[in-house]
N, CA, C and O of each residue as an XYZ file, in Angstrom:
724
protein
N       3.661    -62.700     21.447
C       3.785    -61.578     21.322
C       1.948    -61.758     20.248
O       1.778    -62.404     19.214
N       1.514    -61.412     20.571
C      -0.027    -60.532     19.773
C       0.002    -60.267     18.607
O      -0.295    -59.110     18.310
N       0.378    -61.254     17.475
C       0.028    -61.110     16.251
C      -0.929    -60.579     15.393
O      -2.078    -61.006     15.513
N      -0.624    -59.500     14.317
C      -1.511    -58.165     14.340
C      -1.649    -59.409     12.394
O      -1.029    -60.224     11.711
N      -3.174    -58.479     12.493
C      -3.554    -59.089     10.936
C      -4.378    -57.597     10.236
O      -4.873    -56.744     10.972
N      -4.395    -57.525      9.096
C      -4.990    -56.329      8.597
C      -6.392    -56.795      7.987
O      -6.468    -57.865      7.382
N      -7.430    -56.013      8.154
C      -9.124    -56.192      8.025
C      -9.578    -55.639      7.721
O      -9.503    -54.527      8.245
N     -10.602    -55.854      6.459
C     -11.572    -54.546      5.926
C     -12.602    -54.755      5.474
O     -12.476    -55.765      4.781
N     -13.774    -54.338      5.434
C     -14.671    -54.451      5.011
C     -14.853    -53.414      4.066
O     -14.375    -52.284      3.969
N     -16.204    -54.512      2.936
C     -16.588    -53.122      1.312
C     -17.901    -52.913      1.933
O     -18.644    -53.421      2.774
N     -17.808    -51.565      0.824
C     -19.389    -51.389      1.231
C     -19.354    -50.253     -0.580
O     -18.603    -49.359     -0.973
N     -20.462    -50.878     -1.135
C     -20.979    -50.066     -1.926
C     -21.866    -48.836     -2.188
O     -22.954    -49.028     -2.731
N     -21.495    -47.594     -1.849
C     -22.204    -46.245     -2.233
C     -22.632    -45.500     -2.730
O     -22.039    -45.314     -3.793
N     -23.333    -44.933     -2.603
C     -24.221    -43.622     -3.018
C     -23.191    -43.136     -4.062
O     -22.060    -43.600     -4.207
N     -24.020    -41.659     -5.098
C     -22.779    -40.693     -5.068
C     -22.594    -40.072     -3.565
O     -21.550    -39.782     -2.979
N     -24.481    -39.923     -2.970
C     -24.706    -38.931     -2.107
C     -23.610    -39.637     -0.661
O     -23.551    -38.908      0.329
N     -22.847    -40.930     -0.607
C     -21.927    -41.152      0.185
C     -23.101    -42.425      1.223
O     -22.904    -43.271      2.096
N     -23.946    -42.048      0.694
C     -25.514    -43.876      1.436
C     -24.863    -45.300      1.627
O     -25.747    -46.139      1.451
N     -23.976    -45.733      1.842
C     -24.264    -46.917      1.573
C     -25.507    -48.404      0.649
O     -26.407    -49.037      1.201
N     -25.262    -48.457     -0.117
C     -25.818    -49.813     -0.598
C     -25.723    -51.012     -0.449
O     -26.899    -51.250     -0.172
N     -25.059    -52.285     -0.408
C     -24.956    -53.048     -0.126
C     -23.976    -52.938      0.578
O     -23.304    -51.942      0.309
N     -23.284    -54.097      2.085
C     -22.001    -54.777      2.273
C     -21.711    -55.837      1.776
O     -21.634    -56.246      0.617
N     -21.444    -56.547      3.405
C     -21.297    -58.349      3.622
C     -22.373    -58.927      3.410
O     -22.532    -59.831      2.591
N     -23.388    -58.358      4.284
C     -24.603    -59.249      4.296
C     -25.576    -58.677      3.388
O     -26.269    -59.528      2.830
N     -25.885    -57.161      3.006
C     -26.821    -57.238      1.287
C     -26.319    -58.859      0.503
O     -26.867    -59.906      0.159
N     -25.098    -58.322      0.504
C     -24.863    -58.604     -0.817
C     -24.524    -60.407     -0.592
O     -24.565    -60.965     -1.688
N     -24.358    -60.922      0.022
C     -24.857    -62.506      0.731
C     -26.237    -62.316      0.492
O     -26.334    -62.904     -0.586
N     -27.554    -61.835      0.794
C     -29.330    -61.430      0.733
C     -29.145    -61.881     -0.824
O     -29.634    -62.952     -1.184
N     -28.371    -60.979     -1.832
C     -28.829    -61.370     -3.171
C     -28.772    -62.532     -3.776
O     -29.597    -63.103     -4.489
N     -26.932    -63.053     -3.161
C     -26.278    -64.119     -3.720
C     -27.208    -65.647     -3.081
O     -27.046    -66.645     -3.784
N     -27.808    -65.761     -2.261
C     -28.773    -66.333     -1.566
C     -30.203    -66.543     -1.986
O     -30.812    -67.610     -1.913
N     -30.581    -65.605     -2.353
C     -31.987    -65.084     -3.098
C     -31.592    -65.502     -5.329
O     -32.169    -65.999     -6.296
N     -30.389    -64.907     -5.004
C     -30.577    -66.021     -6.681
C     -30.052    -67.465     -6.491
O     -30.194    -68.279     -7.404
N     -29.563    -67.739     -5.552
C     -28.945    -69.056     -6.043
C     -30.779    -69.889     -5.414
O     -30.766    -70.887     -6.135
N     -31.600    -69.954     -4.912
C     -32.362    -70.166     -4.721
C     -33.397    -69.861     -5.076
O     -34.316    -70.591     -4.706
N     -33.672    -68.892     -5.778
C     -34.568    -68.209     -6.278
C     -35.588    -68.119     -6.051
O     -36.410    -68.132     -6.968
N     -36.103    -67.946     -4.309
C     -36.594    -67.204     -3.601
C     -36.225    -66.892     -2.539
O     -35.139    -67.207     -2.051
N     -37.152    -66.164     -1.979
C     -36.515    -65.228     -0.553
C     -37.265    -65.548      0.693
O     -37.122    -64.731      1.603
N     -38.261    -66.873      0.983
C     -38.370    -67.242      1.823
C     -36.624    -68.473      2.116
O     -35.830    -68.405      3.055
N     -36.604    -69.252      1.139
C     -35.813    -70.083      1.283
C     -34.643    -69.340      1.349
O     -33.965    -69.824      2.255
N     -33.848    -68.031      0.629
C     -33.210    -67.750      0.941
C     -32.778    -67.324      2.154
O     -31.773    -67.259      2.861
N     -34.217    -66.993      2.106
C     -34.133    -66.781      4.630
C     -33.142    -67.461      5.246
O     -31.970    -67.288      5.583
N     -34.380    -68.680      5.308
C     -34.226    -69.591      5.921
C     -32.505    -69.983      5.906
O     -31.842    -70.134      6.932
N     -31.947    -70.111      4.437
C     -30.845    -70.333      4.200
C     -29.841    -69.334      4.679
O     -28.811    -69.920      4.346
N     -29.415    -68.127      5.283
C     -29.591    -67.452      5.816
C     -29.157    -67.292      7.678
O     -28.226    -66.909      8.387
N     -30.603    -67.901      7.802
C     -30.780    -67.859      9.344
C     -31.262    -66.392      9.732
O     -30.844    -65.656     10.625
N     -32.371    -66.167      8.696
C     -32.634    -64.624      9.059
C     -34.040    -64.546      9.145
O     -34.551    -65.591      8.743
N     -34.881    -63.679      9.528
C     -36.463    -63.381      9.432
C     -37.036    -62.885      7.682
O     -36.383    -62.912      6.640
N     -38.224    -62.534      7.871
C     -38.532    -62.533      5.929
C     -38.093    -61.337      6.435
O     -37.066    -60.851      5.961
N     -39.085    -60.398      7.903
C     -39.080    -59.610      7.655
C     -38.149    -58.923      7.545
O     -38.205    -57.992      6.742
N     -36.912    -59.160      8.356
C     -35.487    -58.178      8.052
C     -34.981    -58.371      6.653
O     -34.174    -57.612      6.117
N     -35.371    -59.159      6.242
C     -34.631    -59.410      4.918
C     -35.241    -58.748      3.934
O     -34.786    -58.574      2.803
N     -36.601    -58.256      4.486
C     -37.837    -57.772      2.723
C     -37.133    -56.099      3.468
O     -36.713    -55.421      2.530
N     -36.925    -55.305      4.967
C     -36.345    -54.228      4.737
C     -34.632    -54.364      4.869
O     -34.046    -53.502      5.523
N     -34.176    -55.017      4.492
C     -33.021    -55.058      3.863
C     -32.967    -54.488      2.261
O     -32.324    -53.607      1.690
N     -33.922    -55.403      1.882
C     -33.547    -54.718     -0.221
C     -34.363    -53.862     -0.378
O     -34.229    -53.280     -1.455
N     -35.815    -53.247      0.724
C     -36.270    -51.591      0.878
C     -35.828    -50.362      1.202
O     -36.256    -49.209      1.145
N     -33.904    -51.469      1.906
C     -33.375    -49.552      1.830
C     -33.094    -49.954      0.729
O     -33.959    -49.541     -0.044
N     -31.837    -50.952     -0.148
C     -31.111    -51.175     -1.537
C     -32.239    -50.488     -2.036
O     -31.765    -49.352     -2.003
N     -33.432    -50.335     -2.493
C     -34.686    -49.873     -3.048
C     -34.613    -48.543     -2.649
O     -34.012    -47.716     -3.336
N     -35.066    -48.309     -1.795
C     -35.137    -46.905     -1.579
C     -33.735    -45.642     -1.459
O     -33.713    -44.508     -0.981
N     -32.348    -46.747     -2.345
C     -31.359    -45.473     -2.237
C     -30.807    -45.363     -3.821
O     -30.423    -44.479     -4.586
N     -30.999    -46.732     -3.830
C     -30.368    -46.790     -5.991
C     -31.968    -46.601     -6.821
O     -31.964    -46.744     -8.044
N     -33.458    -46.243     -6.029
C     -34.430    -45.764     -6.357
C     -35.229    -46.392     -7.915
O     -35.870    -45.945     -8.866
N     -34.701    -47.671     -7.418
C     -36.127    -48.682     -8.327
C     -35.792    -50.049     -7.655
O     -34.945    -50.345     -6.812
N     -36.793    -50.827     -8.345
C     -36.783    -52.224     -7.866
C     -35.761    -52.865     -8.387
O     -35.212    -52.673     -9.472
N     -35.382    -54.122     -7.047
C     -33.911    -54.823     -7.463
C     -34.487    -56.744     -7.013
O     -33.602    -57.593     -6.908
N     -35.691    -57.062     -6.848
C     -36.139    -58.128     -7.182
C     -37.489    -58.322     -7.404
O     -38.279    -57.688     -6.704
N     -38.069    -59.401     -8.604
C     -39.077    -59.480     -8.898
C     -39.298    -61.233     -8.425
O     -38.697    -62.303     -8.527
N     -40.571    -60.682     -7.859
C     -41.760    -61.971     -7.359
C     -43.023    -62.548     -8.379
O     -44.050    -61.919     -8.637
N     -42.831    -63.278     -8.649
C     -43.777    -64.515     -9.666
C     -44.470    -65.249     -8.919
O     -44.002    -66.120     -8.186
N     -46.137    -64.849     -9.081
C     -46.431    -65.873     -8.156
C     -47.413    -67.137     -9.466
O     -48.040    -67.018    -10.519
N     -47.136    -67.884     -8.836
C     -48.171    -69.090     -9.189
C     -47.723    -70.367    -10.953
O     -47.701    -69.947    -12.110
N     -47.571    -71.182    -10.711
C     -47.144    -71.589    -12.298
C     -46.090    -72.000    -11.689
O     -45.866    -71.963    -10.479
N     -44.858    -72.746    -13.263
C     -43.675    -73.531    -12.516
C     -42.605    -72.288    -12.548
O     -41.486    -72.609    -12.149
N     -42.784    -70.725    -13.016
C     -41.924    -70.068    -13.080
C     -42.168    -68.572    -11.945
O     -42.268    -67.366    -12.175
N     -42.195    -69.471    -10.575
C     -42.994    -68.885     -9.331
C     -41.741    -68.620     -8.160
O     -41.144    -69.576     -7.666
N     -41.440    -67.222     -7.799
C     -40.564    -67.139     -7.069
C     -39.958    -66.003     -6.882
O     -40.569    -65.128     -7.496
N     -38.892    -65.519     -6.233
C     -38.056    -64.429     -6.521
C     -36.744    -64.437     -6.774
O     -35.891    -65.166     -6.267
N     -36.594    -63.477     -7.694
C     -35.761    -63.091     -8.678
C     -35.270    -61.893     -8.417
O     -35.977    -60.930     -8.122
N     -33.594    -61.861     -8.539
C     -33.026    -60.481     -9.398
C     -32.959    -59.305    -10.814
O     -32.236    -59.285    -11.811
N     -33.779    -58.635    -10.464
C     -33.485    -57.811    -11.359
C     -32.098    -57.041    -12.387
O     -31.820    -56.040    -11.727
N     -31.656    -57.048    -12.973
C     -30.695    -56.883    -14.260
C     -29.717    -55.630    -13.140
O     -28.511    -55.797    -12.957
N     -30.324    -54.692    -12.636
C     -29.993    -53.501    -11.519
C     -29.665    -54.342    -10.271
O     -29.056    -53.728     -9.395
N     -29.858    -55.193    -10.110
C     -29.282    -55.648     -8.910
C     -28.558    -57.151     -8.709
O     -27.903    -57.811     -7.901
N     -29.120    -57.197     -9.947
C     -27.393    -58.407    -10.330
C     -25.684    -57.480    -11.279
O     -24.531    -57.844    -11.511
N     -26.380    -56.399    -11.495
C     -25.083    -55.479    -12.216
C     -24.281    -55.242    -10.462
O     -23.061    -55.145    -10.330
N     -24.988    -55.203     -9.617
C     -24.487    -54.364     -8.457
C     -24.183    -55.581     -7.311
O     -23.474    -55.195     -6.382
N     -24.466    -56.497     -7.270
C     -24.234    -58.224     -6.578
C     -22.147    -58.383     -7.503
O     -21.142    -58.690     -6.863
N     -22.183    -58.094     -8.841
C     -21.114    -58.377     -9.919
C     -20.458    -56.983     -8.705
O     -19.696    -57.132     -7.750
N     -20.908    -56.091     -9.063
C     -19.630    -55.578     -8.834
C     -19.182    -55.686     -7.118
O     -18.018    -55.894     -6.776
N     -19.985    -55.558     -6.426
C     -19.620    -55.694     -5.564
C     -18.665    -56.543     -4.812
O     -17.787    -56.315     -3.979
N     -19.346    -58.062     -5.645
C     -17.739    -59.440     -6.444
C     -16.725    -59.257     -6.635
O     -15.728    -59.841     -6.211
N     -16.876    -58.022     -7.619
C     -15.427    -57.880     -8.252
C     -14.831    -56.917     -7.600
O     -13.667    -56.946     -7.998
N     -14.971    -55.910     -6.672
C     -13.925    -54.751     -5.799
C     -14.338    -55.984     -4.531
O     -15.056    -55.428     -3.700
N     -14.159    -57.052     -4.265
C     -14.470    -58.177     -3.225
C     -13.544    -58.600     -3.357
O     -12.810    -58.554     -2.370
N     -13.108    -59.130     -4.365
C     -12.048    -60.415     -4.870
C     -10.527    -59.152     -5.434
O      -9.496    -59.559     -5.970
N     -10.729    -58.143     -5.216
C      -9.634    -57.025     -6.243
C      -9.122    -56.933     -4.498
O      -8.048    -57.409     -4.129
N     -10.242    -56.137     -3.411
C      -9.552    -56.418     -1.705
C      -9.017    -57.784     -1.302
O      -8.354    -57.944     -0.277
N      -9.396    -58.969     -2.325
C      -9.130    -60.147     -0.980
C      -7.654    -60.468     -1.981
O      -6.700    -60.460     -1.203
N      -7.266    -60.691     -3.156
C      -6.351    -60.749     -3.736
C      -5.336    -59.793     -3.154
O      -4.171    -60.189     -3.129
N      -5.626    -58.534     -2.659
C      -4.041    -57.316     -2.473
C      -3.766    -57.934     -0.910
O      -2.846    -58.626     -0.474
N      -5.404    -57.172     -0.046
C      -4.850    -56.603      1.654
C      -4.402    -58.024      2.349
O      -3.528    -58.340      3.157
N      -5.686    -58.896      1.458
C      -5.664    -60.856      2.336
C      -4.159    -61.520      1.510
O      -3.589    -62.543      1.890
N      -3.863    -60.948      0.716
C      -2.463    -61.191      0.014
C      -1.025    -61.372      0.937
O      -0.575    -60.227      0.981
N      -0.250    -62.124      1.567
C       1.112    -61.590      2.202
C       1.796    -61.693      1.605
O       2.910    -61.880      2.094
N       1.663    -61.650      0.062
C       3.133    -60.390     -0.808
C       3.161    -59.260     -1.275
O       4.103    -58.684     -1.820
N       0.872    -58.478     -0.834
C       1.328    -57.336     -0.925
C       1.846    -56.800      0.526
O       2.684    -55.925      0.739
N       1.004    -57.684      1.584
C       2.421    -56.851      2.264
C       3.495    -57.077      1.917
O       3.806    -55.901      1.727
N       4.363    -57.612      1.663
C       5.871    -57.971      1.312
C       6.210    -56.550      0.445
O       7.293    -55.966      0.397
N       5.041    -56.213     -0.169
C       6.197    -54.826     -1.419
C       5.611    -54.158     -0.980
O       5.777    -53.297     -1.845
N       4.677    -53.499      0.003
C       4.433    -52.806      0.770
C       5.509    -52.201      1.536
O       5.750    -50.994      1.546
N       6.260    -53.254      2.293
C       6.542    -53.103      2.991
C       8.149    -52.818      2.692
O       9.056    -52.194      3.243
N       8.003    -53.530      1.654
C       9.592    -53.948      0.680
C      11.016    -54.688      1.664
O      12.148    -54.483      2.102
N       9.179    -56.278      1.503
C       9.991    -56.719      2.531
C      10.329    -58.582      1.505
O       9.888    -59.668      1.880
N      11.527    -58.236     -0.227
C      11.027    -59.285     -0.876
C      12.730    -59.255     -0.938
O      13.534    -58.331     -0.811
N      12.929    -61.059     -1.257
C      14.020    -61.764     -1.257
C      14.176    -60.725     -3.038
O      13.500    -60.451     -4.030
N      15.864    -60.447     -2.318
C      16.443    -60.812     -4.019
C      15.763    -61.149     -5.412
O      15.219    -60.665     -6.405
N      16.236    -62.487     -4.700
C      15.754    -63.761     -5.690
C      14.310    -63.569     -5.958
O      13.780    -64.473     -6.605
N      13.680    -62.727     -5.647
C      12.329    -62.686     -7.440
C      12.453    -60.766     -7.570
O      11.518    -59.966     -7.563
N      13.069    -60.649     -7.616
C      13.374    -59.054     -8.082
C      14.327    -59.152     -9.191
O      15.497    -59.430     -8.929
N      13.930    -58.942    -10.479
C      14.734    -58.291    -10.161
C      14.814    -57.184    -11.932
O      13.996    -57.428    -12.819
N      15.906    -56.062    -12.113
C      15.903    -54.599    -11.552
C      16.741    -54.587    -13.689
O      17.809    -55.129    -13.975
N      15.841    -53.842    -14.706
C      15.266    -54.024    -15.396
C      15.103    -52.734    -15.999
O      15.019    -51.827    -15.171
N      15.011    -52.282    -17.569
C      14.338    -50.848    -18.055
C      13.088    -51.602    -19.381
O      12.962    -52.616    -20.067
N      12.461    -50.434    -19.135
C      11.087    -50.806    -19.815
C      11.132    -50.254    -21.396
O      11.299    -49.060    -21.645
N      10.965    -51.262    -22.421
C      11.867    -51.311    -23.491
C       9.986    -50.646    -24.375
O      10.071    -49.885    -25.338
N       8.304    -51.154    -23.767
C       8.150    -50.610    -24.751
C       7.064    -51.026    -23.092
O       7.342    -51.558    -22.017
N       5.446    -50.266    -23.858
C       4.546    -49.920    -22.657
C       3.006    -50.415    -23.783
O       2.096    -49.608    -23.975
N       3.001    -51.462    -24.235
C       1.907    -51.566    -25.140
C       0.031    -51.837    -24.860
O      -0.517    -52.884    -25.203
N      -0.881    -50.411    -24.038
C      -1.665    -50.542    -23.357
C      -3.317    -51.101    -25.119
O      -3.594    -50.654    -26.232
N      -3.758    -52.083    -24.331
C      -5.201    -52.786    -25.054
C      -6.656    -53.480    -24.285
O      -7.124    -54.613    -24.170
N      -6.908    -52.571    -24.002
C      -8.164    -52.616    -23.446
C      -8.305    -52.965    -21.822
O      -7.681    -52.011    -21.355
N      -8.505    -53.322    -21.304
C      -8.010    -53.324    -19.449
C      -7.206    -53.781    -19.023
O      -7.010    -53.876    -17.811
N      -6.008    -54.493    -20.524
C      -4.431    -54.882    -20.016
C      -3.611    -54.299    -20.619
O      -3.880    -53.503    -21.518
N      -2.010    -54.700    -20.087
C      -0.928    -53.947    -20.584
C      -0.220    -54.993    -20.565
O      -0.423    -55.990    -19.872
N       0.575    -54.829    -21.266
C       1.532    -55.551    -21.853
C       3.516    -55.065    -21.559
O       4.334    -54.551    -22.322
N       3.574    -55.319    -20.794
C       5.340    -54.609    -20.356
C       6.765    -55.152    -20.698
O       7.498    -55.892    -20.042
N       6.907    -54.685    -21.674
C       8.232    -55.491    -22.067
C       9.478    -54.879    -20.982
O       9.412    -53.989    -20.134
N      10.062    -55.333    -21.201
C      11.679    -55.462    -20.037
C      12.876    -56.524    -20.626
O      12.869    -57.711    -20.952
N      13.841    -55.517    -20.586
C      14.961    -55.902    -20.901
C      16.029    -55.745    -19.219
O      16.505    -54.685    -18.813
N      16.167    -57.132    -18.515
C      16.785    -57.705    -17.731
C      18.080    -58.784    -18.467
O      18.068    -59.981    -18.752
N      18.794    -58.059    -18.552
C      20.648    -59.257    -18.617
C      20.451    -60.566    -18.606
O      20.247    -61.299    -17.638
N      20.523    -60.830    -19.765
C      20.349    -61.358    -20.966
C      19.605    -61.144    -22.155
O      19.947    -61.021    -23.331
N      17.608    -61.118    -21.103
C      16.724    -61.643    -22.047
C      15.940    -60.254    -22.115
O      15.886    -59.046    -21.883
N      15.683    -60.791    -22.348
C      13.736    -59.641    -22.244
C      12.693    -60.683    -21.756
O      12.514    -61.865    -22.045
N      11.842    -59.508    -20.604
C      10.165    -60.474    -20.337
C       9.723    -60.057    -20.609
O      10.211    -58.974    -20.931
N       8.275    -60.233    -20.879
C       7.100    -59.647    -20.583
C       6.239    -59.806    -19.676
O       6.123    -60.956    -19.251
N       5.444    -58.832    -19.138
C       4.368    -58.899    -17.820
C       3.180    -58.210    -17.886
O       3.313    -57.005    -17.674
N       1.714    -58.702    -18.180
C       1.248    -58.283    -18.277
C       0.176    -58.478    -16.570
O      -0.075    -59.352    -15.739
N      -0.183    -56.860    -16.874
C      -0.371    -56.152    -16.185
C      -1.941    -55.124    -16.034
O      -2.141    -54.087    -16.668
N      -2.470    -55.471    -15.483
C      -3.449    -54.311    -15.651
C      -3.430    -52.915    -15.937
O      -2.959    -52.353    -14.948
N      -3.782    -51.920    -17.011
C      -3.710    -50.885    -17.741
C      -3.727    -50.309    -15.658
O      -2.948    -50.944    -14.947
N      -4.411    -49.439    -15.114
C      -4.997    -48.858    -14.262
C      -3.328    -49.400    -13.434
O      -2.451    -48.566    -13.207
N      -3.215    -50.422    -13.193
C      -1.696    -50.750    -13.080
C      -0.236    -49.728    -13.183
O       0.741    -49.370    -12.526
N      -1.262    -49.488    -15.249
C       0.018    -49.413    -15.558
C       0.470    -47.869    -15.468
O       1.505    -47.358    -15.038
N      -0.654    -47.340    -16.014
C      -0.867    -46.321    -15.652
C      -0.371    -45.469    -14.113
O       0.101    -44.352    -13.898
N      -0.755    -46.639    -13.225
C      -0.649    -45.954    -11.679
C       0.608    -45.099    -11.334
O       0.690    -43.932    -10.952
N       1.817    -46.287    -11.656
C       2.673    -46.245    -12.283
C       3.197    -45.765    -12.924
O       4.404    -45.966    -13.062
N       2.393    -44.741    -13.743
C       2.971    -44.037    -15.386
C       4.610    -44.420    -16.050
O       5.616    -43.723    -15.916
N       4.488    -45.827    -16.836
C       5.467    -46.541    -17.415
C       5.287    -45.875    -17.814
O       4.368    -45.058    -17.760
N       6.333    -46.022    -18.510
C       7.357    -45.618    -19.856
C       8.245    -46.078    -19.930
O       8.905    -46.516    -18.987
N       8.587    -46.120    -21.355
C      10.017    -46.510    -22.007
C      10.842    -45.590    -21.408
O      10.866    -44.405    -21.077
N      11.837    -47.076    -21.388
C      13.255    -46.445    -20.689
C      13.410    -45.655    -19.366
O      14.221    -44.766    -19.104
N      11.866    -46.510    -18.145
C      12.268    -46.215    -17.003
C      12.819    -47.140    -16.234
O      12.109    -48.145    -16.259
N      13.965    -47.304    -15.407
C      13.936    -48.378    -14.834
C      12.683    -49.337    -13.499
O      11.980    -48.730    -12.691
N      12.717    -50.233    -13.583
C      12.170    -50.778    -12.882
C      12.534    -51.917    -12.020
O      13.684    -52.347    -12.111
N      11.431    -52.648    -10.918
C      11.975    -53.660    -10.927
C      10.791    -54.440    -11.229
O       9.733    -53.855    -11.458
N      10.868    -55.758    -11.253
C      10.103    -57.203    -12.037
C       9.809    -57.997    -10.720
O      10.889    -58.559    -10.536
N       9.250    -58.253    -10.027
C       9.033    -58.897     -8.948
C       8.137    -60.379     -8.855
O       6.913    -60.487     -8.791
N       8.943    -61.237     -8.866
C       8.241    -62.443     -9.880
C       7.079    -63.584     -8.741
O       7.222    -64.807     -8.735
N       6.559    -63.232     -8.324
C       5.471    -64.137     -7.763
C       5.461    -65.319     -8.354
O       6.119    -65.505     -9.378
N       4.794    -66.178     -7.852
C       4.643    -67.548     -8.257
C       4.691    -67.810     -9.544
O       5.649    -68.136    -10.246
N       2.895    -67.540     -9.957
C       2.361    -67.858    -11.360
C       2.255    -66.413    -11.961
O       1.541    -66.198    -12.940
N       3.013    -65.392    -11.322
C       2.773    -63.947    -12.827
C       4.040    -62.687    -11.875
O       4.528    -62.859    -10.759
N       4.230    -61.629    -12.725
C       5.126    -60.331    -12.739
C       4.717    -59.686    -11.858
O       3.666    -59.094    -12.101
N       5.180    -59.545    -10.811
C       4.950    -57.915    -10.626
C       5.197    -56.885    -10.642
O       5.387    -56.912     -9.426
N       5.440    -55.686    -10.936
C       6.950    -53.948    -12.077
C       6.081    -53.230    -10.194
O       4.879    -53.009    -10.051
N       7.075    -53.060     -9.185
C       7.467    -51.751     -9.122
C       8.374    -50.622     -9.150
O       9.501    -50.841     -8.705
N       8.158    -49.643     -9.511
C       8.580    -48.638    -10.276
C       9.318    -47.924     -8.428
O       8.948    -47.903     -7.254
N      11.096    -47.231     -9.668
C      11.641    -46.457     -8.234
C      11.517    -45.216     -8.203
O      11.883    -44.584     -7.212
């Protein structure tokens, strides 16, 4: 029997749904940043200078501003990313990390399919939800003790966690996840 796997591709898109960067353009920006030279970045990636230049121009046309700075001559010569392209690359990497941590994490699929062994989950009652910045601390009464799970504020909002909710604390090697029934 053939085993199936999940695979996903990520693109950052404009508000007009135009693709700005995906895996290839993000790799090009990273190579430019690492090498400090468009020519060296092209050699590292195995693509032509013209192709790389066209990819960069596509990004610039969509976002409406330069994404590289070329300096000629002297000690500081080279090709460098603008602050906008650094921000784009960071945003792409952040989303890619989230994607990797969820879709490619086998325990994510266990949670979706609810194929979690009883030893990994404990039912309890929410005592308190404390949201601060990007995180939320969720105190859960699980007899005979109280545990605190630190999750993202976004996850707490998505689960609509409130005091007295019945939840399942799902223990994953180094963290505690929460699922609401």
